[in-house]
C-alpha positions in Angstrom: 0.0 0.0 0.0 1.6 3.3 -1.1 1.5 6.6 0.6 -1.1 7.9 -1.8 -3.5 4.9 -0.9 -2.9 5.5 2.8 -3.7 9.2 2.5 -6.9 8.4 0.6 -7.8 5.8 3.4 -7.2 8.4 6.1 -9.2 11.0 4.3 -12.1 8.6 3.9 -12.0 7.5 7.5 -11.7 11.0 9.1 -13.9 12.9 6.5 -17.5 13.6 6.7 -20.3 11.7 5.1 -23.6 13.1 3.7 -26.4 13.4 6.1 -28.6 10.3 6.1 -32.4 10.6 5.3 -34.4 12.2 8.1 -36.4 9.0 8.6 -33.4 6.9 9.3 -32.8 8.3 12.8 -36.4 7.6 13.7 -36.5 4.2 12.2 -33.2 3.0 13.8 -34.3 4.5 17.2 -37.6 2.5 17.1 -35.7 -0.7 16.2 -33.2 -0.1 19.0 -36.0 0.5 21.5 -37.8 -2.6 20.4 -34.5 -4.7 20.8 -34.4 -3.4 24.5 -38.0 -3.8 25.4 -38.7 -7.2 23.7 -37.3 -9.9 26.0 -36.3 -12.4 23.3 -34.4 -9.8 21.4 -32.9 -8.3 24.6 -31.5 -11.7 25.7 -29.3 -11.7 22.5 -28.6 -8.0 22.0 -27.7 -7.4 25.7 -24.3 -8.9 24.9 -23.3 -5.7 23.3 -24.1 -3.8 26.4 -22.2 -6.3 28.5 -19.2 -5.8 26.1 -19.3 -2.1 26.7 -19.9 -2.5 30.5 -16.9 -4.8 31.0 -14.8 -2.6 28.6 -15.6 0.3 30.9 -14.2 -1.6 33.9 -11.2 -2.6 32.0 -10.4 1.0 30.7 -10.9 2.4 34.2 -8.5 -0.2 35.7 -5.9 0.7 33.2 -6.4 4.4 33.7 -5.9 4.0 37.4 -2.7 2.0 37.0 -4.2 -1.3 38.2 -3.1 -4.5 36.5 -5.9 -5.7 34.1 -5.6 -9.6 34.2 -8.5 -10.4 32.0 -12.1 -10.0 31.0 -14.7 -12.8 30.7 -18.1 -12.6 28.9 -20.6 -15.3 29.6 -23.5 -16.7 27.6 -26.1 -15.5 30.2 -24.9 -11.9 29.2 -23.0 -11.5 32.5 -19.4 -10.6 32.6 -16.4 -10.4 34.9 -13.4 -8.0 34.8 -10.4 -9.0 37.0 -7.6 -6.5 37.9 -4.9 -6.5 40.5 -4.0 -3.6 42.8 -5.1 -2.1 46.1 -8.5 -3.5 47.2 -9.6 -0.1 48.4 -9.0 3.6 47.4 -9.8 5.8 44.4 -8.4 3.4 41.7 -10.7 0.5 42.9 -13.7 2.8 43.3 -13.3 4.2 39.8 -12.8 0.7 38.4 -16.0 -0.6 39.9 -17.9 2.6 39.1 -17.1 2.7 35.4 -19.2 -0.4 34.3 -22.8 0.8 34.3 -22.2 4.3 32.9 -19.9 3.0 30.1 -22.6 2.0 27.6 -24.4 5.3 28.1 -21.3 7.4 27.7 -20.1 5.2 24.7 -23.6 5.8 23.1 -23.3 9.5 23.7 -19.9 9.6 22.1 -21.3 7.7 19.0 -24.2 10.2 18.9 -21.7 13.1 19.0 -19.8 11.6 16.0 -23.0 10.9 14.1 -24.1 14.5 14.7 -20.8 15.6 13.2 -21.4 13.3 10.1 -18.4 11.2 11.1 -20.0 7.8 10.3 -17.0 6.1 8.9 -14.8 7.3 11.7 -17.3 5.9 14.3 -17.2 2.5 12.6 -13.4 2.3 12.6 -13.1 3.6 16.1 -15.4 0.8 17.2 -13.2 -1.7 15.4 -10.1 -0.4 17.2 -11.8 -0.5 20.6 -13.1 -4.0 20.0 -9.6 -5.2 18.9 -8.1 -3.7 22.1 -10.7 -5.6 24.2 -10.3 -8.8 22.2 -6.7 -9.2 23.5 -8.0 -9.0 27.2 -10.7 -11.6 26.8 -10.0 -14.9 28.7 -12.8 -17.2 27.7 -14.0 -18.7 24.4 -17.5 -17.3 24.5 -16.2 -13.8 25.2 -13.6 -14.1 22.5 -16.2 -15.3 20.0 -18.7 -12.5 21.0 -16.2 -9.7 20.6 -14.7 -11.2 17.4 -18.1 -11.5 15.7 -19.1 -7.9 16.9 -15.9 -6.5 15.5 -16.3 -8.6 12.3 -19.7 -7.0 11.8 -18.4 -3.5 12.1 -15.5 -4.3 9.6 -17.9 -5.9 7.0 -20.3 -2.9 7.2 -17.5 -0.3 7.1 -15.7 -2.0 4.2 -18.5 -3.4 2.0 -21.6 -1.5 3.1 -23.2 1.3 1.1 -23.3 4.7 2.7 -26.9 4.2 3.7 -26.2 0.8 5.2 -23.2 2.2 7.1 -25.4 5.1 8.4 -28.2 2.7 9.5 -25.8 0.4 11.3 -24.1 3.3 13.1 -27.4 4.9 14.1 -28.8 1.6 15.3 -25.7 1.0 17.4 -25.8 4.4 19.0 -29.4 4.2 19.8 -29.1 0.7 21.2 -26.3 1.7 23.6 -28.3 4.7 24.8 -31.5 2.8 25.4 -29.7 -0.3 26.5 -27.8 1.5 29.2 -31.0 2.1 31.1 -32.5 -1.4 31.3 -29.6 -3.1 33.2 -29.8 -0.4 36.0 -33.5 -1.1 36.5 -32.9 -4.8 36.4 -30.1 -4.5 38.9 -32.3 -2.6 41.4 -35.1 -5.2 40.9 -32.6 -7.9 41.8 -31.4 -6.0 44.9 -35.0 -5.5 46.1 -35.5 -9.2 46.1 -32.3 -9.8 48.0 -30.2 -10.9 45.0 -27.1 -9.5 43.5 -25.3 -9.0 46.9 -22.0 -8.5 45.0 -23.2 -6.1 42.4 -21.2 -3.0 41.4 -23.6 -0.8 43.5 -23.0 -3.0 46.6 -19.3 -3.1 46.1 -19.2 0.7 45.9 -21.3 0.9 49.1 -18.7 -1.3 50.9 -15.8 0.7 49.4 -17.3 4.1 50.2 -19.9 3.8 52.8 -22.4 5.4 50.4 -25.6 3.3 50.2 -26.0 1.2 47.2 -29.3 2.9 46.2 -27.3 6.2 45.8 -25.1 4.5 43.3 -28.1 3.0 41.4 -29.5 6.5 41.3 -26.3 7.8 39.9 -26.1 5.1 37.3 -29.8 5.8 36.2 -29.4 9.5 36.1 -26.3 9.2 34.0 -28.0 6.8 31.6 -31.1 9.0 31.3 -29.1 12.1 30.8 -27.0 10.5 28.0 -30.2 9.2 26.4 -31.8 12.6 26.5 -28.7 14.5 25.1 -27.9 11.7 22.6 -31.4 11.7 21.2 -31.3 15.4 20.6 -28.0 14.9 18.6 -29.3 11.9 16.6 -32.5 13.7 15.8 -30.7 16.9 14.9 -32.8 18.8 17.5 -29.8 20.9 18.5 
């Protein structure tokens, strides 16, 4: 690949794309909401939210100088991120805190790129992030899940028409924004029935002394705020 080809590729990735049809944002938003609300679809699609959730834990661990030893994704859509370091303190708190807000903030970042007409850049950034996550996966199901997700992004970015790329990108952004809300509500429901004693909220309560319900509230407010702002960007209301 010569310098001219690389320059053309860089321009294609970082440049802007034409605005998609106005109906596309509404249609993909409705499809994403259906995937979150419909239980059979959610059981499958939730894996994408788990990938973002565990990726948030992993990124926070690295950012706080903890040793990230591995990430596992399970077929029941649960996940586990393991890191070494002080069992208490700011680094541990931030690592535990990062999981639930991660899908919402990632969806908000996607919405910002789409509002700036950077569809191709979004797709390629997603591939890079998934590749970075792939090398940290420590089980077969998790490896396959991340590999297939990254493969889907690559196929769409390389072979998809501009409208297919836009639809895929908008659907992904909407799904992360909507999908960030439901796990928080499910977590609180589990806690109400005496389950999930070792949830992120309960770990944070033990680490900080702040009640778990306060952390649930923070997770929910973050997800709803990201959804509200992301929706205005995706629908071009701002």
